[in-house]
C-alpha positions in Angstrom: 15.0 138.5 94.3 11.8 139.4 92.5 8.2 138.3 93.6 5.4 137.2 91.5 2.0 136.9 93.3 -0.5 134.6 92.1 -4.3 134.8 93.3 -7.5 133.0 92.3 -10.5 134.7 90.6 -12.9 132.5 89.0 -15.0 135.1 87.4 -15.3 138.9 86.7 -17.7 139.7 89.8 -16.2 142.9 91.1 -15.8 141.7 94.5 -13.9 138.5 93.6 -11.6 140.5 91.4 -10.9 143.1 93.9 -10.1 140.4 96.4 -7.7 138.8 94.3 -5.8 142.0 93.4 -5.8 143.1 97.0 -4.3 139.9 97.9 -1.6 139.9 95.1 -0.8 143.4 96.5 -0.3 142.2 99.9 2.0 139.5 98.8 4.2 142.2 97.0 4.4 144.0 100.2 1.6 146.5 100.0 1.3 149.8 97.8 3.4 151.9 100.1 6.5 149.9 99.0 6.0 151.2 95.5 3.7 154.3 95.4 3.4 157.3 97.4 -0.1 159.1 98.2 -0.9 161.8 96.0 1.1 160.4 92.9 -0.5 160.4 89.4 -0.7 156.8 88.2 -0.9 155.6 84.6 -2.6 152.3 84.2 -1.2 151.1 80.9 -3.9 148.9 79.6 -4.1 146.4 76.8 -6.7 148.0 74.4 -5.7 146.6 71.1 -8.7 147.5 69.3 -12.4 147.9 69.6 -13.5 144.5 71.1 -16.2 143.6 73.8 -14.8 142.4 77.0 -16.1 138.9 76.7 -14.0 138.4 73.6 -10.8 138.4 76.0 -8.8 140.6 73.5 -8.5 143.5 76.0 -8.0 144.1 79.7 -11.3 143.5 81.4 -13.1 146.7 82.6 -14.0 145.0 85.9 -10.3 144.3 86.5 -9.3 148.0 85.7 -12.3 149.3 88.0 -11.1 147.1 90.9 -7.4 148.1 90.5 -8.3 151.7 89.9 -10.6 151.9 93.0 -7.8 150.4 95.2 -5.5 153.2 94.0 -7.9 156.0 94.4 -8.7 155.0 97.9 -5.0 154.8 98.7 -4.8 158.4 97.6 -3.6 158.4 93.9 -4.9 160.2 90.8 -5.5 157.4 88.3 -5.2 157.8 84.6 -6.2 155.1 82.1 -4.4 154.8 78.8 -3.1 153.1 75.9 -2.2 153.8 72.0 -4.4 151.0 70.3 -3.9 150.0 66.8 -4.7 152.7 64.1 -4.3 156.4 64.1 -3.4 157.9 67.6 -6.1 160.5 67.7 -8.8 161.6 70.2 -11.5 160.1 68.1 -9.9 156.7 67.9 -9.1 156.8 71.6 -12.5 157.5 72.5 -14.1 154.8 70.3 -11.8 152.3 71.7 -12.3 153.4 75.3 -16.2 153.0 74.7 -16.2 149.7 72.9 -13.9 148.0 75.5 -16.1 149.3 78.4 -13.4 151.4 79.8 -15.2 154.8 79.3 -18.0 153.6 81.6 -15.7 152.4 84.4 -13.8 155.7 84.2 -17.1 157.5 84.9 -18.1 155.3 87.7 -14.5 155.3 89.5 -13.6 159.0 88.8 -10.6 157.9 86.6 -9.0 160.1 84.0 -9.2 158.8 80.4 -6.2 159.8 78.7 -6.8 161.9 75.5 -3.6 163.7 75.1 -2.2 162.5 71.7 1.1 164.4 71.9 4.2 162.4 71.1 7.8 162.8 72.3 10.9 161.5 71.0 13.6 160.5 73.5 17.2 159.2 73.1 17.7 155.6 74.7 21.6 154.9 74.4 21.2 151.8 76.5 18.7 150.1 74.0 19.9 147.0 72.3 17.7 147.2 69.2 16.9 150.9 69.2 18.6 153.9 70.5 15.6 156.4 70.0 12.2 155.9 71.1 8.9 157.7 70.2 6.2 157.4 72.8 3.0 158.9 73.9 3.6 161.9 76.3 1.3 160.7 79.1 4.0 158.3 80.0 6.2 161.3 81.0 3.3 163.2 82.6 2.8 160.7 85.4 4.7 159.7 88.5 4.1 155.8 88.0 3.3 153.5 85.1 1.5 150.4 86.1 1.3 147.6 83.3 -2.1 146.0 83.2 -2.0 143.3 80.6 -4.0 140.3 79.4 -2.8 136.8 79.5 -2.8 135.8 75.8 -0.9 133.8 73.2 0.5 135.8 70.1 0.6 134.5 66.4 4.0 136.1 65.9 5.6 136.4 69.2 4.0 133.4 70.9 3.1 135.1 74.1 2.0 138.6 74.8 2.0 139.8 78.5 3.5 142.4 80.6 6.5 143.1 78.5 4.8 143.4 75.2 2.1 145.4 76.7 4.6 148.3 76.8 4.6 148.4 73.0 1.4 150.3 73.5 3.4 153.2 74.6 4.5 153.5 70.9 1.8 155.8 69.1 -0.6 154.4 66.8 0.6 153.9 63.2 4.3 154.4 64.3 4.1 150.8 65.5 4.0 149.7 61.8 7.6 151.3 61.1 8.9 149.0 63.9 7.4 145.9 62.2 8.7 146.9 58.7 12.1 147.8 59.9 12.4 144.6 62.2 10.7 141.6 60.4 12.7 139.1 62.1 10.8 138.2 65.4 13.7 137.8 67.6 14.8 141.4 66.7 11.4 142.7 67.0 11.1 141.1 70.5 14.6 142.5 71.3 13.0 145.9 70.7 9.9 145.1 72.9 12.3 144.4 75.8 14.0 147.8 75.0 10.6 149.6 75.2 9.8 147.9 78.5 13.2 148.7 79.9 12.9 152.4 78.9 9.3 152.8 80.5 10.2 150.9 83.7 6.8 150.0 85.0 6.7 150.1 88.7 4.2 147.3 89.0 2.7 144.8 86.4 -0.6 143.3 86.9 -1.9 140.4 84.5 -5.5 139.9 83.8 -5.5 136.1 83.7 -9.2 135.4 84.6 -10.2 134.7 81.1 -7.2 134.6 78.9 -6.8 133.8 75.2 -5.3 130.7 73.4 -4.7 129.9 70.0 -4.2 132.5 67.3 -3.9 135.5 69.7 -3.6 138.2 70.3 -7.2 138.9 68.7 -8.2 135.9 66.7 -7.9 133.1 69.3 -10.4 131.8 71.6 -11.3 132.8 75.1 -9.9 130.3 77.9 -10.7 130.3 81.4 -7.6 130.5 83.6 -8.9 132.0 86.7 -5.8 133.8 87.9 -4.6 137.2 88.7 -0.8 137.9 88.6 1.2 140.7 89.8 5.0 141.5 90.2 7.4 144.3 90.5 9.0 142.8 87.4 7.3 142.4 84.1 10.0 140.0 82.9 9.5 137.6 85.8 5.7 138.0 85.5 5.8 136.8 82.0 8.1 134.0 82.6 5.9 132.7 85.5 2.7 133.3 83.4 4.1 131.4 80.5 5.1 128.6 82.6 1.5 128.2 84.0 0.1 127.6 80.5 3.1 125.3 79.6 5.3 127.6 77.6 9.1 127.0 77.9 11.3 130.2 78.2 13.0 129.1 75.0 9.8 129.1 73.0 9.0 132.9 73.8 11.4 135.4 72.4 10.8 138.2 74.7 11.4 135.9 77.8 14.4 134.3 76.0 15.8 137.9 75.4 15.2 138.9 79.0 17.3 135.9 80.1 20.1 136.6 77.6 20.1 140.3 79.0 20.4 139.0 82.6 17.0 140.6 83.5 15.9 137.1 84.9 17.5 133.9 85.4 16.8 130.9 83.0 15.9 128.6 86.1 13.9 131.5 87.7 16.0 131.0 91.0 15.9 134.7 91.3 12.1 134.6 91.4 9.8 133.9 94.7 6.2 132.9 93.9 3.7 133.9 96.5 0.0 133.0 96.9 -0.9 130.1 94.9 1.9 127.7 94.0 2.8 126.8 90.4 1.6 123.3 91.0 -1.9 124.7 92.1 -2.5 126.8 88.9 -1.0 124.8 86.2 -3.2 124.9 83.1 -3.3 121.8 81.0 -3.4 121.6 77.2 -3.3 125.4 76.5 -3.4 126.0 72.8 -0.2 127.7 72.0 0.7 128.8 68.4 3.9 128.0 66.8 6.1 130.9 66.3 5.6 132.2 62.7 9.2 132.6 61.9 11.8 130.2 60.4 14.8 132.6 60.7 16.5 129.7 62.6 17.4 128.3 59.2 19.8 131.3 58.6 23.5 130.3 58.7 22.8 126.7 59.3 22.5 125.6 55.6 24.3 126.7 52.6 23.2 130.1 51.2 21.6 128.9 48.0 19.5 126.3 49.9 18.6 128.7 52.7 16.7 131.1 50.1 14.8 128.0 48.8 13.8 126.8 52.1 12.8 130.3 53.2 10.4 130.6 50.4 9.0 127.2 50.8 8.5 127.0 54.5 7.6 130.5 55.4 3.9 130.8 56.9 1.7 133.3 55.1 -1.6 135.1 55.8 -4.7 133.4 54.4 -7.6 135.8 53.8 -11.0 134.2 54.4 -13.0 136.3 51.9 -16.3 134.8 53.1 -15.8 136.3 56.5 -14.3 139.5 55.3 -16.3 142.8 55.3 -14.0 144.9 53.2 -13.1 147.4 56.0 -9.5 147.6 54.6 -8.0 147.5 58.2 -5.5 144.8 57.2 -4.4 147.1 54.2 -4.0 150.1 56.2 -2.0 148.3 58.8 0.4 146.4 56.6 3.9 147.6 57.1 5.2 146.7 53.7 2.2 147.8 51.7 1.8 144.2 50.6 -2.0 144.1 50.6 -4.2 145.3 47.7 -8.0 145.3 47.5 -9.8 143.7 44.7 -13.6 143.8 44.6 -13.3 145.1 48.2 -11.3 141.9 49.1 -7.8 141.6 50.3 -5.1 140.0 48.5 -1.3 139.7 49.6 1.8 139.9 47.7 3.8 137.3 49.2 7.1 138.7 47.8 6.5 141.9 49.9 5.0 140.3 52.9 7.3 140.3 55.9 5.2 138.0 58.0 4.4 140.5 60.9 0.7 139.2 60.6 -0.5 142.7 61.7 -3.4 141.9 59.2 -4.5 138.9 61.3 -3.8 140.8 64.7 -6.0 143.7 63.6 -8.9 142.2 61.6 -12.2 142.8 63.4 -13.9 139.8 62.2 -11.0 137.0 62.4 -11.1 136.9 58.6 -7.4 136.2 58.4 -5.7 132.9 59.1 -2.3 131.9 59.3 -1.3 129.1 56.7 1.7 126.9 57.8 3.4 124.1 56.2 3.0 120.8 57.9 6.8 120.4 57.9 7.4 123.5 59.6 4.7 123.0 62.3 6.6 119.8 63.2 10.0 121.4 63.3 8.7 124.3 65.5 7.1 122.1 67.9 10.3 120.3 68.6 
């Protein structure tokens, strides 16, 4: 039986956030149940890109500060880290830490900012989608890894939480390789569960105070949820968080995959919710995107018709040139090199595009939309 703790926090005032986190820890049985004093603890944050805290793209610095302070006072050495989008370099890390407000709270709290950009390769024979994994070395240099994710929707994977947060242990631009090799969303999310299973975070916390709805993880809209969630199981945490915003497990590939692997039970009878009840924290009309994949067609129609339908129904990126600043981040981050620049504006070759939508995810100006056929929208929402 796994526990998911849910606590209320209506804003990012330090005292409110800390009280909610402490409440969650108490519901889980206390830190001593999971962590020993003197241990080195990595807080694996969600620092996707250079975004201000109020944009709700990254883990809020006040949330990080409150959790870090609790751990330091308990007797731990706290390291803050992630591998954001782009090159995994010291310069890139420093820029993201600064822009996301993490550098400032690290100085205040006496936390260590990870700037070790060494990468290691490890065998993972138990993996379902991958048998080898490249990861940032800091993961192996600590005693405990804690996932500190953000409650957000996701244009490709529908929902991003504690499990997908672990994808940040894959170094920088190597994430692009995974997208290119696994264009099918279910295969890709199978790999995400592999990565999480390899790292085995001891605890997982979710910043759900201000989440993101719509075209997340970066182009959506901030949405107040007012919750702090925590669990010893990232899989159960995601399942409960998804349920709170009205997402069925079958609609979220990482959760569906976790059920198929036996990591959680479909009816969540192996999960004990403490603190707030699900009825108390249910969020109505949370804007959730349709999954940007139509691979459900495969094998269900004749082969000749399958190709026609795939080409006709497939969603595609739509570049909003009036908002584009010509930074070329979309071109650099495109796994199949399907984007070219003309007159400093991006254009996509749809024959090469694998519909990973990294271009949308990493655009700093929300200048990439996802265009879906009306028919596929109706089908995906059934």
